[in-house]
Residue frames relative to the residue before (quaternion, step in Angstrom):
aa qw qx qy qz dx dy dz
A 1.0000 0.0000 0.0000 0.0000 0.00 0.00 0.00
T 0.0788 -0.8023 0.5917 0.0042 3.53 -1.02 0.88
L 0.0860 -0.7341 0.6711 0.0569 3.52 -1.16 0.74
S 0.0961 -0.8616 0.4982 -0.0181 3.54 -0.04 1.34
G 0.1941 -0.8013 0.5610 0.0745 3.51 -1.11 0.80
K 0.3101 0.7770 -0.5044 0.2140 3.60 0.86 0.79
G 0.8114 -0.0129 -0.0063 0.5843 3.59 1.16 -0.10
G 0.6281 0.5509 -0.3863 0.3909 3.51 -1.25 0.07
A 0.4079 -0.7243 0.5015 0.2399 3.55 -1.27 0.29
G 0.3048 0.7499 -0.5230 0.2667 3.58 1.11 0.65
T 0.7875 -0.3344 0.2475 0.4547 3.49 -1.38 -0.11
I 0.6867 0.4757 -0.2741 0.4765 3.52 0.86 -1.00
G 0.6288 0.5396 -0.3195 0.4597 3.60 1.05 -0.83
R 0.6628 0.5005 -0.2958 0.4720 3.59 0.98 -0.87
L 0.6483 0.5053 -0.3102 0.4777 3.55 1.00 -0.80
R 0.6338 0.5301 -0.3202 0.4634 3.57 0.99 -0.86
E 0.6829 0.4612 -0.2858 0.4892 3.59 0.83 -0.92
G 0.6552 0.5243 -0.3305 0.4321 3.64 0.92 -0.79
F 0.7209 0.3898 -0.2470 0.5170 3.59 1.07 -0.65
G 0.4584 -0.7042 0.4372 0.3206 3.63 1.26 -0.04
L 0.4168 0.7098 -0.4647 0.3263 3.57 1.06 0.75
D 0.4553 -0.6544 0.5273 0.2941 3.55 -1.27 0.42
D 0.7844 0.0864 -0.0260 0.6136 3.56 1.16 -0.72
L 0.0619 0.7402 -0.6690 0.0263 3.56 -1.18 0.68
D 0.0536 0.8224 -0.5591 0.0907 3.58 -0.50 1.19
V 0.1177 -0.7424 0.6519 0.0998 3.55 -1.11 0.68
T 0.0540 0.8137 -0.5657 0.1225 3.55 -0.58 1.23
T 0.3442 -0.6661 0.5975 0.2842 3.49 -1.40 -0.12
N 0.3982 -0.7114 0.5207 0.2535 3.59 -1.01 0.69
A 0.7721 -0.3709 0.2508 0.4510 3.56 -1.32 -0.05
Q 0.6909 0.4632 -0.2601 0.4904 3.59 1.19 -0.60
G 0.5683 -0.6212 0.3675 0.3952 3.57 1.30 -0.04
D 0.4908 0.6635 -0.4315 0.3644 3.60 1.30 0.04
L 0.5168 -0.6472 0.4753 0.2968 3.56 -1.10 0.76
E 0.0463 -0.7720 0.6339 0.0099 3.57 -1.08 0.82
L 0.1670 -0.7515 0.6322 0.0877 3.52 -1.26 0.68
S 0.0531 -0.7961 0.6028 0.0027 3.58 -0.78 1.03
A 0.0071 -0.7727 0.6347 -0.0029 3.56 -1.02 0.85
G 0.0268 0.8196 -0.5694 0.0577 3.56 -0.86 0.91
T 0.0229 0.7936 -0.6078 0.0140 3.55 -1.27 0.50
H 0.4753 -0.6068 0.5418 0.3351 3.53 -1.30 0.37
I 0.2054 -0.7862 0.5694 0.1241 3.58 -0.71 1.03
S 0.7523 0.0015 -0.0808 0.6538 3.56 1.37 0.01
D 0.7580 -0.3809 0.2580 0.4624 3.60 -1.28 0.06
N 0.8258 0.2123 -0.0835 0.5158 3.59 0.95 -0.85
V 0.6590 0.4477 -0.3252 0.5095 3.61 1.23 0.38
Y 0.0301 -0.7843 0.6186 -0.0367 3.53 -0.80 1.17
T 0.0367 -0.7952 0.6052 0.0056 3.61 -0.92 0.84
D 0.0081 0.7771 -0.6284 -0.0324 3.52 -1.22 0.55
V 0.2416 -0.7338 0.6233 0.1212 3.49 -1.33 0.58
T 0.0757 -0.7642 0.6387 0.0478 3.56 -1.02 0.87
V 0.0661 -0.7713 0.6330 -0.0088 3.55 -0.93 1.04
G 0.2441 -0.7866 0.5590 0.0959 3.51 -0.88 1.10
A 0.6033 -0.5602 0.4195 0.3824 3.57 -1.19 0.50
D 0.6187 0.5506 -0.3246 0.4569 3.60 1.25 -0.37
G 0.5862 -0.5961 0.3544 0.4189 3.57 1.33 -0.06
R 0.5219 0.6402 -0.4014 0.3958 3.58 1.26 -0.15
A 0.0326 -0.8026 0.5957 0.0051 3.57 -0.92 0.79
E 0.0632 -0.7854 0.6153 0.0247 3.61 -1.20 0.54
V 0.1628 -0.7525 0.6335 0.0768 3.55 -1.06 0.90
N 0.0982 -0.7782 0.6197 0.0274 3.57 -0.98 1.00
L 0.0899 -0.7660 0.6361 0.0245 3.54 -1.15 0.74
N 0.0834 -0.7788 0.6217 -0.0055 3.53 -0.83 1.17
L 0.0877 -0.7805 0.6189 0.0129 3.55 -0.87 1.06
T 0.2510 -0.7745 0.5661 0.1291 3.55 -0.50 1.18
L 0.2233 -0.8015 0.5468 0.0936 3.58 -0.43 1.24
T 0.7560 -0.0369 0.0527 0.6514 3.58 1.02 -0.89
P 0.6930 -0.4465 0.3193 0.4674 3.62 -1.15 0.06
N 0.7640 0.3566 -0.1924 0.5022 3.60 1.13 -0.48
V 0.7453 0.3722 -0.2015 0.5152 3.64 1.18 -0.30
T 0.0146 -0.7910 0.6094 -0.0524 3.54 -0.82 1.12
A 0.2376 -0.7218 0.6321 0.1518 3.55 -1.06 0.83
R 0.0389 -0.8142 0.5792 -0.0118 3.59 -0.85 0.96
G 0.0199 -0.7913 0.6109 -0.0137 3.46 -1.08 0.87
S 0.0475 -0.7973 0.6015 0.0157 3.59 -1.09 0.61
V 0.0368 -0.7598 0.6478 0.0414 3.52 -1.31 0.50
G 0.2282 -0.7945 0.5554 0.0902 3.53 -0.96 0.98
S 0.5988 -0.5700 0.4128 0.3823 3.58 -1.17 0.47
D 0.6576 0.5020 -0.3102 0.4685 3.62 1.21 -0.37
G 0.6377 -0.5611 0.3100 0.4272 3.57 1.30 0.22
T 0.5050 0.6455 -0.4368 0.3709 3.59 1.22 -0.10
T 0.0525 -0.7902 0.6106 0.0082 3.55 -1.10 0.78
G 0.0067 -0.7968 0.6040 0.0167 3.55 -1.22 0.38
I 0.0098 0.7729 -0.6342 0.0153 3.53 -1.16 0.63
G 0.1354 0.7993 -0.5761 0.1045 3.52 -1.07 0.72
V 0.2735 -0.7008 0.6271 0.2022 3.54 -1.35 0.29
Y 0.0986 -0.8265 0.5542 -0.0074 3.60 -0.68 1.09
F 0.2380 -0.7326 0.6278 0.1118 3.50 -1.12 0.91
E 0.0197 0.8019 -0.5961 0.0348 3.60 -0.74 1.00
K 0.0156 0.7920 -0.6088 0.0432 3.54 -0.97 0.86
D 0.2918 -0.7344 0.5856 0.1806 3.56 -0.96 0.87
Y 0.1933 -0.7909 0.5728 0.0954 3.56 -0.86 0.90
């Protein structure tokens, strides 16, 4: 289940705007636990989001747009998991 706040003037949209966020999502993970994600652009080419689960787990993601087609992404979780990658994306 997902309650997304990327647009519109609903409750999530008003909260998103009130906190100055680009995204605010309430979801459930594969185990059915509630998760809250909040994200924003901290500069023109840097986007970050934080996800916090009802189980206490948290994750921070950072996306750096290098070119219109290349993005570097990194993440770190409260459980010690980390990830990094460079992604090529192209719309056809």
